[in-house]
mmCIF file of the N, C-alpha and C atoms, coordinates in Angstrom:
data_MODEL
# 
_entry.id   MODEL 
# 
loop_
_atom_site.group_PDB 
_atom_site.id 
_atom_site.type_symbol 
_atom_site.label_atom_id 
_atom_site.label_alt_id 
_atom_site.label_comp_id 
_atom_site.label_asym_id 
_atom_site.label_entity_id 
_atom_site.label_seq_id 
_atom_site.pdbx_PDB_ins_code 
_atom_site.Cartn_x 
_atom_site.Cartn_y 
_atom_site.Cartn_z 
_atom_site.occupancy 
_atom_site.B_iso_or_equiv 
_atom_site.pdbx_formal_charge 
_atom_site.auth_seq_id 
_atom_site.auth_comp_id 
_atom_site.auth_asym_id 
_atom_site.auth_atom_id 
_atom_site.pdbx_PDB_model_num 
ATOM 1   N N  . MET A 1 1  ? -24.806 54.326 -310.219 1.00 0.00 ? 1  MET A N  1 
ATOM 2   C CA . MET A 1 1  ? -25.847 53.802 -311.081 1.00 0.00 ? 1  MET A CA 1 
ATOM 3   C C  . MET A 1 1  ? -26.190 52.369 -310.710 1.00 0.00 ? 1  MET A C  1 
ATOM 4   N N  . GLU A 1 2  ? -25.169 51.547 -310.474 1.00 0.00 ? 2  GLU A N  1 
ATOM 5   C CA . GLU A 1 2  ? -25.414 50.156 -310.107 1.00 0.00 ? 2  GLU A CA 1 
ATOM 6   C C  . GLU A 1 2  ? -26.129 50.067 -308.758 1.00 0.00 ? 2  GLU A C  1 
ATOM 7   N N  . ASP A 1 3  ? -25.767 50.955 -307.817 1.00 0.00 ? 3  ASP A N  1 
ATOM 8   C CA . ASP A 1 3  ? -26.431 50.963 -306.513 1.00 0.00 ? 3  ASP A CA 1 
ATOM 9   C C  . ASP A 1 3  ? -27.922 51.249 -306.659 1.00 0.00 ? 3  ASP A C  1 
ATOM 10  N N  . GLU A 1 4  ? -28.254 52.179 -307.547 1.00 0.00 ? 4  GLU A N  1 
ATOM 11  C CA . GLU A 1 4  ? -29.664 52.503 -307.780 1.00 0.00 ? 4  GLU A CA 1 
ATOM 12  C C  . GLU A 1 4  ? -30.411 51.307 -308.352 1.00 0.00 ? 4  GLU A C  1 
ATOM 13  N N  . GLN A 1 5  ? -29.777 50.577 -309.264 1.00 0.00 ? 5  GLN A N  1 
ATOM 14  C CA . GLN A 1 5  ? -30.399 49.399 -309.852 1.00 0.00 ? 5  GLN A CA 1 
ATOM 15  C C  . GLN A 1 5  ? -30.595 48.311 -308.806 1.00 0.00 ? 5  GLN A C  1 
ATOM 16  N N  . ASN A 1 6  ? -29.594 48.124 -307.932 1.00 0.00 ? 6  ASN A N  1 
ATOM 17  C CA . ASN A 1 6  ? -29.703 47.126 -306.868 1.00 0.00 ? 6  ASN A CA 1 
ATOM 18  C C  . ASN A 1 6  ? -30.820 47.478 -305.898 1.00 0.00 ? 6  ASN A C  1 
ATOM 19  N N  . LEU A 1 7  ? -30.915 48.760 -305.571 1.00 0.00 ? 7  LEU A N  1 
ATOM 20  C CA . LEU A 1 7  ? -31.960 49.219 -304.664 1.00 0.00 ? 7  LEU A CA 1 
ATOM 21  C C  . LEU A 1 7  ? -33.342 49.007 -305.285 1.00 0.00 ? 7  LEU A C  1 
ATOM 22  N N  . LYS A 1 8  ? -33.468 49.341 -306.546 1.00 0.00 ? 8  LYS A N  1 
ATOM 23  C CA . LYS A 1 8  ? -34.730 49.137 -307.257 1.00 0.00 ? 8  LYS A CA 1 
ATOM 24  C C  . LYS A 1 8  ? -35.099 47.659 -307.280 1.00 0.00 ? 8  LYS A C  1 
ATOM 25  N N  . LEU A 1 9  ? -34.124 46.807 -307.562 1.00 0.00 ? 9  LEU A N  1 
ATOM 26  C CA . LEU A 1 9  ? -34.353 45.361 -307.574 1.00 0.00 ? 9  LEU A CA 1 
ATOM 27  C C  . LEU A 1 9  ? -34.818 44.878 -306.205 1.00 0.00 ? 9  LEU A C  1 
ATOM 28  N N  . MET A 1 10 ? -34.159 45.352 -305.155 1.00 0.00 ? 10 MET A N  1 
ATOM 29  C CA . MET A 1 10 ? -34.534 44.933 -303.803 1.00 0.00 ? 10 MET A CA 1 
ATOM 30  C C  . MET A 1 10 ? -35.975 45.322 -303.494 1.00 0.00 ? 10 MET A C  1 
ATOM 31  N N  . TYR A 1 11 ? -36.354 46.555 -303.790 1.00 0.00 ? 11 TYR A N  1 
ATOM 32  C CA . TYR A 1 11 ? -37.713 46.997 -303.493 1.00 0.00 ? 11 TYR A CA 1 
ATOM 33  C C  . TYR A 1 11 ? -38.756 46.286 -304.347 1.00 0.00 ? 11 TYR A C  1 
ATOM 34  N N  . GLU A 1 12 ? -38.409 45.966 -305.585 1.00 0.00 ? 12 GLU A N  1 
ATOM 35  C CA . GLU A 1 12 ? -39.331 45.191 -306.423 1.00 0.00 ? 12 GLU A CA 1 
ATOM 36  C C  . GLU A 1 12 ? -39.555 43.804 -305.824 1.00 0.00 ? 12 GLU A C  1 
ATOM 37  N N  . CYS A 1 13 ? -38.495 43.211 -305.320 1.00 0.00 ? 13 CYS A N  1 
ATOM 38  C CA . CYS A 1 13 ? -38.610 41.882 -304.711 1.00 0.00 ? 13 CYS A CA 1 
ATOM 39  C C  . CYS A 1 13 ? -39.351 41.942 -303.377 1.00 0.00 ? 13 CYS A C  1 
ATOM 40  N N  . ILE A 1 14 ? -39.156 43.003 -302.613 1.00 0.00 ? 14 ILE A N  1 
ATOM 41  C CA . ILE A 1 14 ? -39.892 43.158 -301.350 1.00 0.00 ? 14 ILE A CA 1 
ATOM 42  C C  . ILE A 1 14 ? -41.389 43.176 -301.630 1.00 0.00 ? 14 ILE A C  1 
ATOM 43  N N  . GLN A 1 15 ? -41.788 43.822 -302.709 1.00 0.00 ? 15 GLN A N  1 
ATOM 44  C CA . GLN A 1 15 ? -43.215 43.906 -303.039 1.00 0.00 ? 15 GLN A CA 1 
ATOM 45  C C  . GLN A 1 15 ? -43.827 42.538 -303.330 1.00 0.00 ? 15 GLN A C  1 
ATOM 46  N N  . LYS A 1 16 ? -43.012 41.558 -303.645 1.00 0.00 ? 16 LYS A N  1 
ATOM 47  C CA . LYS A 1 16 ? -43.512 40.211 -303.924 1.00 0.00 ? 16 LYS A CA 1 
ATOM 48  C C  . LYS A 1 16 ? -43.697 39.373 -302.666 1.00 0.00 ? 16 LYS A C  1 
ATOM 49  N N  . LEU A 1 17 ? -43.201 39.855 -301.535 1.00 0.00 ? 17 LEU A N  1 
ATOM 50  C CA . LEU A 1 17 ? -43.357 39.134 -300.272 1.00 0.00 ? 17 LEU A CA 1 
ATOM 51  C C  . LEU A 1 17 ? -44.786 39.253 -299.757 1.00 0.00 ? 17 LEU A C  1 
ATOM 52  N N  . ASN A 1 18 ? -45.162 38.319 -298.884 1.00 0.00 ? 18 ASN A N  1 
ATOM 53  C CA . ASN A 1 18 ? -46.485 38.436 -298.269 1.00 0.00 ? 18 ASN A CA 1 
ATOM 54  C C  . ASN A 1 18 ? -46.466 39.615 -297.291 1.00 0.00 ? 18 ASN A C  1 
ATOM 55  N N  . PRO A 1 19 ? -47.629 40.118 -296.900 1.00 0.00 ? 19 PRO A N  1 
ATOM 56  C CA . PRO A 1 19 ? -47.680 41.339 -296.075 1.00 0.00 ? 19 PRO A CA 1 
ATOM 57  C C  . PRO A 1 19 ? -46.894 41.267 -294.767 1.00 0.00 ? 19 PRO A C  1 
ATOM 58  N N  . ILE A 1 20 ? -46.887 40.139 -294.120 1.00 0.00 ? 20 ILE A N  1 
ATOM 59  C CA . ILE A 1 20 ? -46.167 40.022 -292.847 1.00 0.00 ? 20 ILE A CA 1 
ATOM 60  C C  . ILE A 1 20 ? -44.659 40.094 -293.091 1.00 0.00 ? 20 ILE A C  1 
ATOM 61  N N  . ASP A 1 21 ? -44.177 39.337 -294.072 1.00 0.00 ? 21 ASP A N  1 
ATOM 62  C CA . ASP A 1 21 ? -42.746 39.376 -294.383 1.00 0.00 ? 21 ASP A CA 1 
ATOM 63  C C  . ASP A 1 21 ? -42.326 40.769 -294.838 1.00 0.00 ? 21 ASP A C  1 
ATOM 64  N N  . LYS A 1 22 ? -43.185 41.407 -295.605 1.00 0.00 ? 22 LYS A N  1 
ATOM 65  C CA . LYS A 1 22 ? -42.906 42.762 -296.081 1.00 0.00 ? 22 LYS A CA 1 
ATOM 66  C C  . LYS A 1 22 ? -42.758 43.714 -294.889 1.00 0.00 ? 22 LYS A C  1 
ATOM 67  N N  . ALA A 1 23 ? -43.669 43.626 -293.939 1.00 0.00 ? 23 ALA A N  1 
ATOM 68  C CA . ALA A 1 23 ? -43.613 44.483 -292.746 1.00 0.00 ? 23 ALA A CA 1 
ATOM 69  C C  . ALA A 1 23 ? -42.338 44.230 -291.955 1.00 0.00 ? 23 ALA A C  1 
ATOM 70  N N  . LEU A 1 24 ? -41.996 42.964 -291.782 1.00 0.00 ? 24 LEU A N  1 
ATOM 71  C CA . LEU A 1 24 ? -40.782 42.617 -291.038 1.00 0.00 ? 24 LEU A CA 1 
ATOM 72  C C  . LEU A 1 24 ? -39.540 43.209 -291.711 1.00 0.00 ? 24 LEU A C  1 
ATOM 73  N N  . ILE A 1 25 ? -39.469 43.097 -293.028 1.00 0.00 ? 25 ILE A N  1 
ATOM 74  C CA . ILE A 1 25 ? -38.318 43.633 -293.757 1.00 0.00 ? 25 ILE A CA 1 
ATOM 75  C C  . ILE A 1 25 ? -38.256 45.151 -293.621 1.00 0.00 ? 25 ILE A C  1 
ATOM 76  N N  . PHE A 1 26 ? -39.391 45.819 -293.728 1.00 0.00 ? 26 PHE A N  1 
ATOM 77  C CA . PHE A 1 26 ? -39.370 47.280 -293.597 1.00 0.00 ? 26 PHE A CA 1 
ATOM 78  C C  . PHE A 1 26 ? -38.980 47.714 -292.187 1.00 0.00 ? 26 PHE A C  1 
ATOM 79  N N  . TYR A 1 27 ? -39.444 46.997 -291.163 1.00 0.00 ? 27 TYR A N  1 
ATOM 80  C CA . TYR A 1 27 ? -38.998 47.314 -289.798 1.00 0.00 ? 27 TYR A CA 1 
ATOM 81  C C  . TYR A 1 27 ? -37.489 47.124 -289.692 1.00 0.00 ? 27 TYR A C  1 
ATOM 82  N N  . TYR A 1 28 ? -36.990 46.053 -290.276 1.00 0.00 ? 28 TYR A N  1 
ATOM 83  C CA . TYR A 1 28 ? -35.554 45.777 -290.261 1.00 0.00 ? 28 TYR A CA 1 
ATOM 84  C C  . TYR A 1 28 ? -34.784 46.899 -290.962 1.00 0.00 ? 28 TYR A C  1 
ATOM 85  N N  . LEU A 1 29 ? -35.271 47.332 -292.110 1.00 0.00 ? 29 LEU A N  1 
ATOM 86  C CA . LEU A 1 29 ? -34.604 48.400 -292.856 1.00 0.00 ? 29 LEU A CA 1 
ATOM 87  C C  . LEU A 1 29 ? -34.634 49.732 -292.106 1.00 0.00 ? 29 LEU A C  1 
ATOM 88  N N  . GLU A 1 30 ? -35.617 49.877 -291.230 1.00 0.00 ? 30 GLU A N  1 
ATOM 89  C CA . GLU A 1 30 ? -35.704 51.098 -290.415 1.00 0.00 ? 30 GLU A CA 1 
ATOM 90  C C  . GLU A 1 30 ? -34.931 50.968 -289.102 1.00 0.00 ? 30 GLU A C  1 
ATOM 91  N N  . ASP A 1 31 ? -34.121 49.909 -288.986 1.00 0.00 ? 31 ASP A N  1 
ATOM 92  C CA . ASP A 1 31 ? -33.263 49.663 -287.816 1.00 0.00 ? 31 ASP A CA 1 
ATOM 93  C C  . ASP A 1 31 ? -34.027 49.410 -286.520 1.00 0.00 ? 31 ASP A C  1 
ATOM 94  N N  . PHE A 1 32 ? -35.222 48.829 -286.619 1.00 0.00 ? 32 PHE A N  1 
ATOM 95  C CA . PHE A 1 32 ? -35.934 48.425 -285.415 1.00 0.00 ? 32 PHE A CA 1 
ATOM 96  C C  . PHE A 1 32 ? -35.199 47.235 -284.809 1.00 0.00 ? 32 PHE A C  1 
ATOM 97  N N  . SER A 1 33 ? -35.147 47.181 -283.491 1.00 0.00 ? 33 SER A N  1 
ATOM 98  C CA . SER A 1 33 ? -34.539 46.040 -282.817 1.00 0.00 ? 33 SER A CA 1 
ATOM 99  C C  . SER A 1 33 ? -35.519 44.861 -282.854 1.00 0.00 ? 33 SER A C  1 
ATOM 100 N N  . GLY A 1 34 ? -35.039 43.687 -282.520 1.00 0.00 ? 34 GLY A N  1 
ATOM 101 C CA . GLY A 1 34 ? -35.913 42.514 -282.456 1.00 0.00 ? 34 GLY A CA 1 
ATOM 102 C C  . GLY A 1 34 ? -37.056 42.741 -281.485 1.00 0.00 ? 34 GLY A C  1 
ATOM 103 N N  . LYS A 1 35 ? -36.745 43.394 -280.367 1.00 0.00 ? 35 LYS A N  1 
ATOM 104 C CA . LYS A 1 35 ? -37.776 43.685 -279.363 1.00 0.00 ? 35 LYS A CA 1 
ATOM 105 C C  . LYS A 1 35 ? -38.818 44.652 -279.920 1.00 0.00 ? 35 LYS A C  1 
ATOM 106 N N  . GLU A 1 36 ? -38.356 45.688 -280.609 1.00 0.00 ? 36 GLU A N  1 
ATOM 107 C CA . GLU A 1 36 ? -39.282 46.678 -281.182 1.00 0.00 ? 36 GLU A CA 1 
ATOM 108 C C  . GLU A 1 36 ? -40.159 46.058 -282.269 1.00 0.00 ? 36 GLU A C  1 
ATOM 109 N N  . ILE A 1 37 ? -39.558 45.209 -283.090 1.00 0.00 ? 37 ILE A N  1 
ATOM 110 C CA . ILE A 1 37 ? -40.337 44.529 -284.128 1.00 0.00 ? 37 ILE A CA 1 
ATOM 111 C C  . ILE A 1 37 ? -41.407 43.661 -283.477 1.00 0.00 ? 37 ILE A C  1 
ATOM 112 N N  . ALA A 1 38 ? -41.018 42.933 -282.444 1.00 0.00 ? 38 ALA A N  1 
ATOM 113 C CA . ALA A 1 38 ? -41.962 42.059 -281.729 1.00 0.00 ? 38 ALA A CA 1 
ATOM 114 C C  . ALA A 1 38 ? -43.126 42.873 -281.166 1.00 0.00 ? 38 ALA A C  1 
ATOM 115 N N  . GLU A 1 39 ? -42.826 44.015 -280.577 1.00 0.00 ? 39 GLU A N  1 
ATOM 116 C CA . GLU A 1 39 ? -43.877 44.866 -280.018 1.00 0.00 ? 39 GLU A CA 1 
ATOM 117 C C  . GLU A 1 39 ? -44.822 45.366 -281.102 1.00 0.00 ? 39 GLU A C  1 
ATOM 118 N N  . GLN A 1 40 ? -44.255 45.784 -282.232 1.00 0.00 ? 40 GLN A N  1 
ATOM 119 C CA . GLN A 1 40 ? -45.073 46.291 -283.340 1.00 0.00 ? 40 GLN A CA 1 
ATOM 120 C C  . GLN A 1 40 ? -45.952 45.195 -283.941 1.00 0.00 ? 40 GLN A C  1 
ATOM 121 N N  . MET A 1 41 ? -45.419 43.980 -284.001 1.00 0.00 ? 41 MET A N  1 
ATOM 122 C CA . MET A 1 41 ? -46.134 42.869 -284.635 1.00 0.00 ? 41 MET A CA 1 
ATOM 123 C C  . MET A 1 41 ? -47.034 42.113 -283.660 1.00 0.00 ? 41 MET A C  1 
ATOM 124 N N  . GLY A 1 42 ? -46.858 42.359 -282.364 1.00 0.00 ? 42 GLY A N  1 
ATOM 125 C CA . GLY A 1 42 ? -47.663 41.673 -281.361 1.00 0.00 ? 42 GLY A CA 1 
ATOM 126 C C  . GLY A 1 42 ? -47.277 40.214 -281.190 1.00 0.00 ? 42 GLY A C  1 
ATOM 127 N N  . ILE A 1 43 ? -45.972 39.921 -281.344 1.00 0.00 ? 43 ILE A N  1 
ATOM 128 C CA . ILE A 1 43 ? -45.468 38.557 -281.189 1.00 0.00 ? 43 ILE A CA 1 
ATOM 129 C C  . ILE A 1 43 ? -44.270 38.582 -280.248 1.00 0.00 ? 43 ILE A C  1 
ATOM 130 N N  . SER A 1 44 ? -43.797 37.404 -279.860 1.00 0.00 ? 44 SER A N  1 
ATOM 131 C CA . SER A 1 44 ? -42.642 37.358 -278.970 1.00 0.00 ? 44 SER A CA 1 
ATOM 132 C C  . SER A 1 44 ? -41.375 37.773 -279.721 1.00 0.00 ? 44 SER A C  1 
ATOM 133 N N  . GLU A 1 45 ? -40.384 38.185 -278.971 1.00 0.00 ? 45 GLU A N  1 
ATOM 134 C CA . GLU A 1 45 ? -39.132 38.628 -279.578 1.00 0.00 ? 45 GLU A CA 1 
ATOM 135 C C  . GLU A 1 45 ? -38.458 37.484 -280.332 1.00 0.00 ? 45 GLU A C  1 
ATOM 136 N N  . GLY A 1 46 ? -38.471 36.298 -279.754 1.00 0.00 ? 46 GLY A N  1 
ATOM 137 C CA . GLY A 1 46 ? -37.882 35.134 -280.417 1.00 0.00 ? 46 GLY A CA 1 
ATOM 138 C C  . GLY A 1 46 ? -38.588 34.831 -281.724 1.00 0.00 ? 46 GLY A C  1 
ATOM 139 N N  . ASN A 1 47 ? -39.914 34.881 -281.694 1.00 0.00 ? 47 ASN A N  1 
ATOM 140 C CA . ASN A 1 47 ? -40.705 34.629 -282.898 1.00 0.00 ? 47 ASN A CA 1 
ATOM 141 C C  . ASN A 1 47 ? -40.418 35.688 -283.952 1.00 0.00 ? 47 ASN A C  1 
ATOM 142 N N  . ALA A 1 48 ? -40.259 36.926 -283.528 1.00 0.00 ? 48 ALA A N  1 
ATOM 143 C CA . ALA A 1 48 ? -39.960 38.011 -284.463 1.00 0.00 ? 48 ALA A CA 1 
ATOM 144 C C  . ALA A 1 48 ? -38.624 37.774 -285.148 1.00 0.00 ? 48 ALA A C  1 
ATOM 145 N N  . ARG A 1 49 ? -37.632 37.339 -284.390 1.00 0.00 ? 49 ARG A N  1 
ATOM 146 C CA . ARG A 1 49 ? -36.313 37.084 -284.978 1.00 0.00 ? 49 ARG A CA 1 
ATOM 147 C C  . ARG A 1 49 ? -36.360 35.939 -285.990 1.00 0.00 ? 49 ARG A C  1 
ATOM 148 N N  . VAL A 1 50 ? -37.089 34.871 -285.625 1.00 0.00 ? 50 VAL A N  1 
ATOM 149 C CA . VAL A 1 50 ? -37.208 33.726 -286.542 1.00 0.00 ? 50 VAL A CA 1 
ATOM 150 C C  . VAL A 1 50 ? -37.921 34.152 -287.817 1.00 0.00 ? 50 VAL A C  1 
ATOM 151 N N  . LYS A 1 51 ? -39.038 34.851 -287.667 1.00 0.00 ? 51 LYS A N  1 
ATOM 152 C CA . LYS A 1 51 ? -39.804 35.294 -288.836 1.00 0.00 ? 51 LYS A CA 1 
ATOM 153 C C  . LYS A 1 51 ? -38.990 36.255 -289.700 1.00 0.00 ? 51 LYS A C  1 
ATOM 154 N N  . LEU A 1 52 ? -38.222 37.137 -289.054 1.00 0.00 ? 52 LEU A N  1 
ATOM 155 C CA . LEU A 1 52 ? -37.392 38.076 -289.801 1.00 0.00 ? 52 LEU A CA 1 
ATOM 156 C C  . LEU A 1 52 ? -36.324 37.334 -290.592 1.00 0.00 ? 52 LEU A C  1 
ATOM 157 N N  . ASN A 1 53 ? -35.667 36.370 -289.976 1.00 0.00 ? 53 ASN A N  1 
ATOM 158 C CA . ASN A 1 53 ? -34.641 35.607 -290.684 1.00 0.00 ? 53 ASN A CA 1 
ATOM 159 C C  . ASN A 1 53 ? -35.231 34.858 -291.873 1.00 0.00 ? 53 ASN A C  1 
ATOM 160 N N  . ARG A 1 54 ? -36.412 34.299 -291.692 1.00 0.00 ? 54 ARG A N  1 
ATOM 161 C CA . ARG A 1 54 ? -37.076 33.598 -292.800 1.00 0.00 ? 54 ARG A CA 1 
ATOM 162 C C  . ARG A 1 54 ? -37.459 34.575 -293.909 1.00 0.00 ? 54 ARG A C  1 
ATOM 163 N N  . ALA A 1 55 ? -37.926 35.756 -293.525 1.00 0.00 ? 55 ALA A N  1 
ATOM 164 C CA . ALA A 1 55 ? -38.293 36.774 -294.516 1.00 0.00 ? 55 ALA A CA 1 
ATOM 165 C C  . ALA A 1 55 ? -37.055 37.229 -295.289 1.00 0.00 ? 55 ALA A C  1 
ATOM 166 N N  . LYS A 1 56 ? -35.935 37.412 -294.587 1.00 0.00 ? 56 LYS A N  1 
ATOM 167 C CA . LYS A 1 56 ? -34.695 37.807 -295.265 1.00 0.00 ? 56 LYS A CA 1 
ATOM 168 C C  . LYS A 1 56 ? -34.241 36.716 -296.225 1.00 0.00 ? 56 LYS A C  1 
ATOM 169 N N  . ASP A 1 57 ? -34.385 35.451 -295.825 1.00 0.00 ? 57 ASP A N  1 
ATOM 170 C CA . ASP A 1 57 ? -34.023 34.342 -296.713 1.00 0.00 ? 57 ASP A CA 1 
ATOM 171 C C  . ASP A 1 57 ? -34.891 34.337 -297.973 1.00 0.00 ? 57 ASP A C  1 
ATOM 172 N N  . LYS A 1 58 ? -36.199 34.565 -297.795 1.00 0.00 ? 58 LYS A N  1 
ATOM 173 C CA . LYS A 1 58 ? -37.100 34.628 -298.953 1.00 0.00 ? 58 LYS A CA 1 
ATOM 174 C C  . LYS A 1 58 ? -36.709 35.768 -299.879 1.00 0.00 ? 58 LYS A C  1 
ATOM 175 N N  . LEU A 1 59 ? -36.385 36.916 -299.292 1.00 0.00 ? 59 LEU A N  1 
ATOM 176 C CA . LEU A 1 59 ? -36.002 38.078 -300.085 1.00 0.00 ? 59 LEU A CA 1 
ATOM 177 C C  . LEU A 1 59 ? -34.715 37.797 -300.862 1.00 0.00 ? 59 LEU A C  1 
ATOM 178 N N  . LYS A 1 60 ? -33.728 37.197 -300.196 1.00 0.00 ? 60 LYS A N  1 
ATOM 179 C CA . LYS A 1 60 ? -32.472 36.859 -300.876 1.00 0.00 ? 60 LYS A CA 1 
ATOM 180 C C  . LYS A 1 60 ? -32.739 35.922 -302.046 1.00 0.00 ? 60 LYS A C  1 
ATOM 181 N N  . GLU A 1 61 ? -33.606 34.954 -301.828 1.00 0.00 ? 61 GLU A N  1 
ATOM 182 C CA . GLU A 1 61 ? -33.942 34.000 -302.891 1.00 0.00 ? 61 GLU A CA 1 
ATOM 183 C C  . GLU A 1 61 ? -34.575 34.711 -304.090 1.00 0.00 ? 61 GLU A C  1 
ATOM 184 N N  . LEU A 1 62 ? -35.520 35.599 -303.806 1.00 0.00 ? 62 LEU A N  1 
ATOM 185 C CA . LEU A 1 62 ? -36.164 36.357 -304.883 1.00 0.00 ? 62 LEU A CA 1 
ATOM 186 C C  . LEU A 1 62 ? -35.152 37.219 -305.641 1.00 0.00 ? 62 LEU A C  1 
ATOM 187 N N  . ILE A 1 63 ? -34.276 37.873 -304.910 1.00 0.00 ? 63 ILE A N  1 
ATOM 188 C CA . ILE A 1 63 ? -33.270 38.738 -305.531 1.00 0.00 ? 63 ILE A CA 1 
ATOM 189 C C  . ILE A 1 63 ? -32.324 37.907 -306.393 1.00 0.00 ? 63 ILE A C  1 
ATOM 190 N N  . ASN A 1 64 ? -31.883 36.780 -305.865 1.00 0.00 ? 64 ASN A N  1 
ATOM 191 C CA . ASN A 1 64 ? -30.956 35.932 -306.630 1.00 0.00 ? 64 ASN A CA 1 
ATOM 192 C C  . ASN A 1 64 ? -31.605 35.391 -307.899 1.00 0.00 ? 64 ASN A C  1 
ATOM 193 N N  . LYS A 1 65 ? -32.870 34.980 -307.807 1.00 0.00 ? 65 LYS A N  1 
ATOM 194 C CA . LYS A 1 65 ? -33.578 34.493 -308.987 1.00 0.00 ? 65 LYS A CA 1 
ATOM 195 C C  . LYS A 1 65 ? -33.693 35.593 -310.029 1.00 0.00 ? 65 LYS A C  1 
ATOM 196 N N  . ARG A 1 66 ? -34.046 36.771 -309.568 1.00 0.00 ? 66 ARG A N  1 
ATOM 197 C CA . ARG A 1 66 ? -34.247 37.904 -310.479 1.00 0.00 ? 66 ARG A CA 1 
ATOM 198 C C  . ARG A 1 66 ? -32.916 38.330 -311.100 1.00 0.00 ? 66 ARG A C  1 
ATOM 199 N N  . ALA A 1 67 ? -31.872 38.379 -310.283 1.00 0.00 ? 67 ALA A N  1 
ATOM 200 C CA . ALA A 1 67 ? -30.562 38.810 -310.762 1.00 0.00 ? 67 ALA A CA 1 
ATOM 201 C C  . ALA A 1 67 ? -29.987 37.810 -311.774 1.00 0.00 ? 67 ALA A C  1 
ATOM 202 N N  . SER A 1 68 ? -30.242 36.542 -311.568 1.00 0.00 ? 68 SER A N  1 
ATOM 203 C CA . SER A 1 68 ? -29.711 35.542 -312.495 1.00 0.00 ? 68 SER A CA 1 
ATOM 204 C C  . SER A 1 68 ? -30.432 35.569 -313.831 1.00 0.00 ? 68 SER A C  1 
ATOM 205 N N  . ARG A 1 69 ? -31.679 36.051 -313.841 1.00 0.00 ? 69 ARG A N  1 
ATOM 206 C CA . ARG A 1 69 ? -32.438 36.171 -315.087 1.00 0.00 ? 69 ARG A CA 1 
ATOM 207 C C  . ARG A 1 69 ? -31.956 37.344 -315.922 1.00 0.00 ? 69 ARG A C  1 
ATOM 208 N N  . ASP A 1 70 ? -31.545 38.405 -315.244 1.00 0.00 ? 70 ASP A N  1 
ATOM 209 C CA . ASP A 1 70 ? -31.176 39.642 -315.948 1.00 0.00 ? 70 ASP A CA 1 
ATOM 210 C C  . ASP A 1 70 ? -29.814 39.573 -316.549 1.00 0.00 ? 70 ASP A C  1 
# 
């Protein structure tokens, strides 16, 4: 039950991300490599990794804010 709530919380927070960050997170969740993400996004692999890390940080922040409110 708790896992379902955590999953729901994560997806609710993903929906609050901007479209690029949202896409990066979904590629990550689908186990795309940094190279594959870069190819899909039309950016360099290094840029994809940086953007993905920033998107994950934003997502963690949203989740922590939401979890602390509940």
